[in-house]
C-alpha positions in Angstrom: -103.9 -11.6 45.0 -104.9 -15.2 46.0 -103.8 -18.3 44.2 -107.1 -18.7 42.3 -107.0 -15.2 40.9 -103.4 -15.7 39.9 -104.2 -18.9 38.2 -107.2 -17.4 36.4 -104.9 -14.6 35.2 -102.5 -17.3 33.8 -105.4 -18.9 32.0 -106.3 -15.6 30.3 -102.7 -15.0 29.3 -102.5 -18.6 27.9 -105.7 -18.1 26.0 -104.3 -15.0 24.4 -101.2 -16.9 23.2 -103.1 -20.0 22.0 -103.6 -18.9 18.4 -99.9 -18.0 18.1 -98.8 -21.2 19.7 -100.9 -23.3 17.3 -99.6 -21.3 14.3 -95.9 -21.7 15.3 -96.4 -25.4 16.1 -98.0 -26.0 12.7 -95.2 -24.2 10.9 -92.5 -26.1 12.8 -94.2 -29.5 12.2 -94.7 -28.7 8.5 -91.0 -27.7 8.2 -90.1 -30.9 9.9 -92.0 -33.0 7.3 -90.6 -30.9 4.4 -87.1 -32.4 4.1 -88.1 -36.1 4.6 -90.9 -35.6 2.0 -88.6 -34.0 -0.6 -86.0 -36.7 0.0 -88.6 -39.4 -0.6 -89.7 -37.7 -3.8 -86.2 -37.2 -5.1 -85.4 -40.9 -4.7 -88.7 -42.7 -4.6 -87.2 -45.9 -6.1 -84.5 -46.0 -3.4 -87.2 -45.4 -0.7 -89.2 -48.2 -2.1 -86.2 -50.5 -2.0 -85.5 -49.6 1.6 -89.1 -50.0 2.5 -89.0 -53.5 1.1 -85.8 -54.3 2.9 -87.4 -53.5 6.3 -90.5 -55.6 5.5 -93.0 -52.9 4.5 -95.5 -54.6 2.1 -96.0 -53.1 -1.3 -92.9 -51.0 -0.9 -93.4 -48.8 -4.0 -97.0 -48.1 -3.3 -96.2 -47.3 0.4 -93.3 -45.1 -0.6 -95.6 -43.0 -2.8 -98.3 -42.9 -0.1 -95.8 -41.8 2.5 -94.2 -39.2 0.3 -97.6 -37.9 -0.9 -99.0 -37.7 2.7 -95.9 -35.9 3.9 -95.8 -33.3 1.2 -99.6 -32.8 1.4 -99.1 -32.4 5.1 -96.5 -29.7 4.6 -98.8 -27.6 2.4 -102.0 -28.1 4.5 -100.3 -27.5 7.9 -98.6 -24.4 6.6 -101.9 -23.0 5.3 -103.9 -24.3 8.3 -106.3 -26.0 5.8 -108.0 -29.3 6.6 -105.7 -29.4 9.6 -107.7 -32.0 11.6 -108.1 -34.2 8.6 -104.4 -34.2 7.5 -103.3 -34.9 11.1 -104.8 -38.4 10.9 -102.7 -39.8 8.0 -99.6 -38.0 9.3 -100.1 -39.8 12.6 -100.3 -43.1 10.7 -97.0 -42.2 9.0 -95.4 -41.6 12.3 -96.8 -44.9 13.8 -95.3 -46.8 10.9 -92.0 -45.0 11.2 -91.9 -45.8 14.9 -92.8 -49.5 14.5 -90.6 -50.2 11.5 -87.5 -48.0 12.1 -87.3 -46.4 15.5 -88.8 -48.7 18.1 -85.9 -51.2 18.2 -83.5 -48.3 19.0 -85.3 -47.3 22.2 -86.6 -43.8 23.1 -83.6 -41.5 22.7 -83.4 -39.4 19.6 -79.6 -39.6 19.8 -79.9 -43.3 19.2 -82.4 -42.9 16.3 -85.1 -43.9 18.8 -88.8 -43.1 18.7 -88.6 -39.8 20.6 -88.9 -37.4 17.7 -91.7 -39.2 15.8 -93.5 -39.5 19.2 -93.3 -35.7 19.5 -94.6 -35.3 16.0 -97.5 -37.6 16.9 -98.2 -35.5 20.0 -98.3 -32.3 18.0 -100.5 -33.8 15.3 -102.9 -35.1 18.0 -103.0 -31.5 19.4 -103.9 -30.2 15.9 -106.5 -32.9 15.5 -108.1 -32.0 18.9 -107.7 -28.2 18.7 -107.7 -27.4 15.1 -105.4 -25.0 13.3 -106.1 -21.9 15.4 -107.1 -18.4 14.6 -104.4 -17.8 12.0 -105.6 -20.5 9.5 -107.7 -21.1 6.4 -109.8 -23.5 8.4 -111.0 -20.6 10.4 -111.4 -18.3 7.4 -113.2 -20.9 5.3 -115.1 -23.0 7.8 -115.5 -20.5 10.7 -113.8 -22.9 13.0 -113.4 -21.4 16.4 -110.5 -22.5 18.5 
């Protein structure tokens, strides 16, 4: 078997696993947003106060917007519904988190750096570009092929 045939075989195997990889990635990212979203909702006033202390304008409004975006993201990513659409505001939430909290700490997750939010942004960009995959309501409702 030559290198081209071997590589073409790897492409076919990868294509076979693409729907599962998108499903698992969606579920893991949704799970990752769940606890921060619930923490925000359980103490929205504290979140608003903290947002104000780090210079985020309109802290109460932004606390509600972040919490709403995150919990909506949990539901929609889990279901694979409006996946491309919800990825955009979730990316914005991650950009704000990086700029306001994580960037001064450098890259490393161990130092509360921007590593983890960057990974979330990368996955969200993948969902935006590729959709939710075969195992999703997007495919069932909209016939989205991916």
